[in-house]
C-alpha positions as CSV (number, residue, x, y, z in Angstrom):
1,X,3.7,11.5,-29.0
2,X,4.0,7.7,-28.5
3,X,1.2,6.0,-26.6
4,X,1.7,5.0,-22.9
5,X,2.1,1.3,-22.5
6,X,0.9,1.0,-18.9
7,X,-1.5,3.5,-17.5
8,X,-2.8,3.8,-13.9
9,X,-6.0,5.3,-12.6
10,X,-7.1,6.4,-16.1
11,X,-5.3,9.7,-15.6
12,X,-2.3,8.9,-17.8
13,X,0.4,8.4,-15.1
14,X,3.0,5.9,-16.2
15,X,3.2,2.9,-13.9
16,X,6.8,3.6,-12.9
17,X,5.7,6.9,-11.4
18,X,2.6,5.6,-9.6
19,X,4.4,4.9,-6.4
20,X,5.8,8.5,-6.2
21,X,2.3,9.9,-7.1
22,X,0.7,7.9,-4.3
23,X,3.3,8.9,-1.8
24,X,2.9,12.6,-2.7
25,X,-0.9,12.3,-2.6
26,X,-0.9,10.6,0.8
27,X,1.6,13.2,2.1
28,X,-0.6,16.1,1.0
29,X,-3.7,14.5,2.4
30,X,-2.0,13.9,5.8
31,X,-0.8,17.5,6.0
32,X,-4.3,18.9,5.2
33,X,-5.9,16.4,7.6
34,X,-3.6,17.4,10.4
35,X,-4.3,21.1,9.9
36,X,-8.0,20.4,10.0
37,X,-7.6,18.2,13.1
38,X,-5.6,20.9,14.8
39,X,-8.3,23.6,14.0
40,X,-11.1,21.5,15.5
41,X,-9.0,20.4,18.4
42,X,-8.4,24.0,19.4
43,X,-12.1,24.8,19.2
44,X,-12.9,21.8,21.4
45,X,-10.1,22.8,23.9
46,X,-11.5,26.4,24.1
47,X,-14.9,25.1,25.0
48,X,-13.5,23.3,28.0
49,X,-13.7,24.8,31.5
50,X,-10.6,26.9,32.4
51,X,-9.7,27.1,28.7
52,X,-8.5,23.4,28.6
53,X,-5.4,24.0,30.7
54,X,-5.2,20.3,31.8
55,X,-5.4,18.8,28.3
56,X,-2.5,16.6,27.3
57,X,-2.2,16.3,23.5
58,X,-1.3,12.7,23.2
59,X,-2.4,12.7,19.5
60,X,0.6,14.7,18.6
61,X,2.8,11.7,19.5
62,X,1.2,10.0,16.5
63,X,0.6,12.9,14.1
64,X,4.1,14.5,14.1
65,X,6.1,11.3,13.5
66,X,3.8,10.2,10.7
67,X,4.0,13.7,9.0
68,X,7.8,13.9,9.5
69,X,8.2,10.4,8.0
70,X,6.0,11.1,5.0
71,X,7.6,14.5,4.3
72,X,11.1,12.9,4.6
73,X,10.2,10.1,2.2
74,X,8.7,12.5,-0.3
75,X,11.7,14.8,-0.2
76,X,14.0,11.8,-0.6
77,X,12.0,10.6,-3.6
78,X,12.2,14.1,-5.1
79,X,15.8,15.0,-4.5
80,X,17.4,11.5,-3.9
81,X,19.6,9.6,-6.3
82,X,17.7,8.6,-9.4
83,X,17.7,4.9,-10.3
84,X,17.4,3.9,-13.9
């Protein structure tokens, strides 16, 4: 096996793939963080009087577009046209 010329993060990912790796890692982190955020938000909402009927989830206007963008970019990177 030939040695890798450029290595990033000391985990043997070739430099040309580091952008894809970072995109996938950020996407997975954002998905997990949004699931955790939703869990704790539901607990907080349940502790409000009247079950939190008057709560307007403005945070979703930020979370969903970010997740949709990251997932779309990741899918395009996986299944899009390959450049050489």
